[in-house]
N, C-alpha and C positions, 0 to 999 in steps of 0.2 A: 636906370631911370630914377625918378624921385622916390620911389617906394622900395626898390630892390637893389641890392649891391652884392658883389662877389669879392671876397678877400682871400688872399693867399700870402704866403711868406716862407721864411726859413728861420727856424729857431733852434738854439742850443738849449737843452733842458736837462736838469738833474732831478729826477723823480725819486722819491724815497720814502722810507719809513723807519721808525725807531721802535725797538722792543721795550717792553717794560723792564725796569731794573729788577734783576733776580738777586735776592739776598740770602744769607744763611747757607752758603754753599757747602760748608763743612761743619755739620752739626755734631759729629761724634767726638772728635778731638781737635780743638783749635790749633792751627799752625800759622804763625805770623808770615811765613813765606808764601802762603796761598791766599788768593783773593777772597774777600768776604761777599762781594757782589760783582755782577757783570751785566752789561747791556750792550746792544749792537745797534748800529745805524747802517742801513742798507741804502745805497744810492745807485740808481740806474741812469746812465748817461745816454742820451738820445739826440739825434738831429730830427726835429719835427717839421713836417710840411703841411700845415693846416690849410684846409680849403673850407670856407664857410660862407653861408648866405645870410644876409641881413634883410629883414623885412621891417621897414620903417612904419610904425604904428602911428606916431605923432610927429609931424614936421611943422616947426614954428620958426620962421626966419632962419637963424643960424643953429638952433638947438633941435635935436632929433632924439626920439625914443624908439628903440627897436628890439625885436626878438631875433635870436640867431640860432642857427643849427649848421652843423657841418661834420666833417670827417678829417682825420689827420693820420696819414701814414707816418710812422716813426721808425727811423733807422737806428738800431742798437749799436752803440760803440763799445761800452764796457760796463761792468758792475763793480762798485767799490763797497767793501765792508769795513767799517770802523768798529773795533772792539774796545770797550772801555772797562778796564779791570780796576776795582776799588779794594784797597787794603785796610786793615784794622787801624793803622796809624794815620789814616786820612789821605795817604798817597794814592794817586790815580795813574794808571799806565794805559796809554792809548796806542793802538797799532792799526795799520791799514793793510788791506789785501785787495788785489784786483782779480777779476774773473771774467772771461769772455765765453766760457763754455756753458752749454745747457740753456742758453737763452735764444729766443726766436730773433732772427736778424731783423725782421720787419714786424712791427706791432701796428695795429689799427685801432684808433681811438675815436669815439663819437664826442662831439662838442655841442653843448646847448647852453643857452643863457639869455640874459637881458642886456641891454646896453643903453648908454646915453652918449651922444656925441655933440660936439660943438665946433662949428666951422670958425677957424681963426682967419683964414683967407679963402679964396676960391679953390685953392689946391691943397691946403693943409688943414687938418682937423685933429682935435683931441678926442679921445674915447675912453670911457670908463665902463667896464663890463664884468659883472658877477658871472662866473662861468663854472659849469660842471663838465668834467671830462672823465671818460671811462673806457678802458680797453675792452674791445669786443672779441679779441682772440687772446689766448694765454700768452704771457711774456716768457714762459719757460717751457722746456721740454722734459723736465724731471718728473719725479713721482708726485710731488706736491704742485698742483696747478695754481698759478697766481695771476690775478688781474689787477692792474693799477687803476686807481680812481683818485680824483681830487675835486675839491670845491675851492675856488679862489677868486681873486679880483685881478683882472687884466686891465692895465692902463697903457696908453700908447699915444704917440704922435704919428699921424699917417699922412701920406702924400697920395693924392688922387691922380690917376692917369687921364 
């Protein structure tokens, strides 16, 4: 109806985090063959199936302001770790590794936010949505339990059925 809508879709997502740069790795006796600093980038690759409800607070001709809430089952595909080693001469060495073990196959995420949409035609509209997402079950089965979260801006072009 004019005040409530349901949205769903299929998304490829790369969720991740980067560690702080660790430096002064060998304080006792410097060795030019060993790195002086290291950092890691962890990427978690998923297929997301978001299901969200929008409640339109303000409707004015083609423009709408809304609040949204929903849930997203996420199917885990793989985890990528990028290691960045830095050496005294300024050289950097980057390597990647992939892992599919110790991660939950299905993750469940809550979604909440605000949004603005503008109807371009009767069937097509543009949307701008500041969004908060957070896992409600751990993403891993190991000794350290992790939950993914993010705050971001979602934009899109949508087709109404």
